[in-house]
Steps between C-alpha positions, in 0.01 A plus 500: 500500500593656171290453188771280356496276808123492496488403134760226548309350794170506317639354179678225690181410686292503178750280317498256790122489476521436126748218552270330751156566358544627143487857375120514481482464881734795566349811649655822628312467826624150576855584390502806725366301795756225442780758492365686806448816299224762563208455265441872454852550364467188284178639352667834433786340309329201338151507354505136399726197478589596143671809642733269693621356170537846350714603795712186470552584136615852588744363760639260237538789254675714761751224566555447128554868428766562760800643323786269587746698290574210268565553130415259222266460211129560521447127503739455791333780696156355433617156607624641834181698554269207432700276734472762774123484449515126548703552820202688648244246379711221638446636852130418460547205269215262599250781536592639158470152350150481645417819312629338181271204556196725565543741204388265215162462678463868591474719189513827696815391680662381181425823319628707787822300513553529125445878503717565801773274369511688175530828690786353703677385188466846355685633802771234457537578132528875560754444777710297258493784249251349256233693314153434637293742288347437160509176303858422583428556867192277494709225340775542758270497801291214357809294434639563848167400651513174306855435622387564859210259460733223382723562798201496738409151363851383577504663848173324582677165454843605628574356844872579496618726785687732268233511227744357251219356291324834482818679398564243227146526372516879497825491304342255249194721470717795401686280253177373339360855461728577207286795389517637855877461494511714186289757679738498796791561269325751272245694702433742216402239242189282500588131473312240307283303737550126493180302450327468837763698685373675811149360474517393864493864595137545393228562760365146461828338606371418843208291377709197395450257790817314405727802546516772769427854392751780495544615854544844647 
């Protein structure tokens, strides 16, 4: 079994556990046993259940960053990349939703998700040709993180087979982020930040029990 096959099997088992029992009950040992995987190899690759989420985030990023050869504006490329991330999360939908429910009550989990999500959005921004260094870069990455968070909220409620609701919400989020749109069109010039824009991207985003946190 390749590492990729091993990871997929373990993640799938862990997400199934989360769906049935909640994320707090997930353990690497039980997930490995459920998937019929050797515990020594599981221990080598995953120190804790949090590492399962980190690996899932990397897999989502890898899918998003595949170069499909398409042209288009930075916004169009970002839209496609973010939807490819959702395609990966959708494979583990109910388990991921269990993580969303757990995060507001688990500060360590929420902070980890916020930090890793911001790192992922920096990758997306760079891949789309946006500046990610300095003040302009921080604004760009923070704004994209806020856009992703709004889309995650929609995805959490979206039961359509083609994720039409998520796509519509993502499109609206880009439209609402007028300052981000200016950044996408003029990467060398710092835009004026609209009042409250991008605040969802802060590290405390996951503590609002009414909304899911940004996800890896």
